[in-house]
C-alpha positions in Angstrom: 158.2 126.5 18.9 158.4 124.3 21.8 158.1 120.3 21.7 154.7 120.7 23.5 153.3 123.3 20.9 154.5 120.8 18.2 152.8 117.8 19.8 149.6 119.8 20.5 149.6 120.8 16.8 150.3 117.2 15.5 147.5 115.9 17.9 145.0 118.5 16.5 146.0 117.7 13.0 145.6 114.0 13.5 142.2 114.4 15.2 141.0 116.5 12.2 142.4 113.9 9.8 140.7 111.1 11.5 137.3 113.0 11.7 137.6 113.7 8.0 138.4 110.2 7.2 135.4 108.9 9.3 133.1 111.5 7.5 134.4 110.1 4.1 133.8 106.5 5.2 130.4 107.5 6.3 129.6 109.2 3.1 131.0 106.3 0.9 128.7 103.8 2.8 125.7 106.0 2.3 126.4 106.3 -1.5 127.0 102.5 -1.5 123.5 101.9 0.0 122.0 104.4 -2.4 123.7 102.8 -5.2 122.5 99.3 -4.3 118.9 100.7 -4.0 119.1 102.2 -7.4 120.6 99.0 -8.9 117.6 97.0 -7.4 115.0 99.5 -8.8 116.8 99.3 -12.3 116.8 95.5 -12.3 113.1 95.5 -11.3 112.3 97.9 -13.9 114.1 95.8 -16.6 112.2 92.8 -15.5 108.9 94.5 -15.6 109.7 95.9 -19.1 110.6 92.3 -20.3 107.2 91.0 -18.8 105.2 94.0 -20.5 106.8 93.4 -23.8 106.0 89.6 -23.7 102.4 90.3 -22.6 102.1 93.0 -25.5 103.4 90.5 -28.0 100.9 87.9 -26.7 98.1 90.5 -27.0 99.1 91.5 -30.5 99.1 87.8 -31.6 95.8 87.4 -30.1 94.4 90.6 -31.9 95.8 89.2 -35.1 93.7 86.1 -34.7 90.5 87.9 -33.9 90.9 91.2 -36.1 93.7 90.8 -38.6 92.8 94.2 -40.2 92.9 96.1 -36.9 94.8 99.4 -37.1 97.1 98.6 -34.3 98.4 95.7 -36.4 99.5 98.1 -39.1 103.2 99.3 -38.3 102.7 102.9 -39.1 99.4 103.1 -37.1 101.1 101.2 -34.2 104.1 103.6 -34.2 101.7 106.6 -34.1 99.9 105.1 -31.1 103.1 104.3 -29.3 104.5 107.8 -29.9 101.4 109.5 -28.7 101.4 107.3 -25.7 105.0 108.1 -25.1 104.5 111.8 -25.5 101.5 111.7 -23.0 103.6 109.5 -20.5 106.4 112.1 -20.6 104.1 114.9 -20.3 102.5 113.5 -17.1 106.1 113.3 -15.7 106.8 117.0 -16.6 108.8 116.4 -19.8 108.3 117.2 -23.4 108.8 114.4 -25.9 109.8 115.6 -29.5 108.8 112.7 -31.8 110.8 114.0 -34.7 114.1 114.0 -32.9 113.3 111.4 -30.3 114.4 113.9 -27.6 113.2 114.5 -24.1 113.4 117.8 -22.4 111.9 119.2 -19.1 108.7 121.2 -19.6 109.4 125.0 -19.1 
């Protein structure tokens, strides 16, 4: 092998390594952007959940003043309602919710 062959081989290897490093950097940047968007969505969902819980508590307190014997104020009835609503919401998204095990699985 001549020095020229060796130099050409090293240059080709260096070019391949440089291209691979550039692709890796690009991929890492794309994943970082994606991760940032997911994090923003998660924070937004957490805030919306907190707001919804606060609103539900306020509605429950108001219902207690207007109709203290309403079935939704009964813990067992409220749990049934929530489980049915949860099962319906999962079904709308293509999942099955097992109330007994609290497990979610894709609809088949």
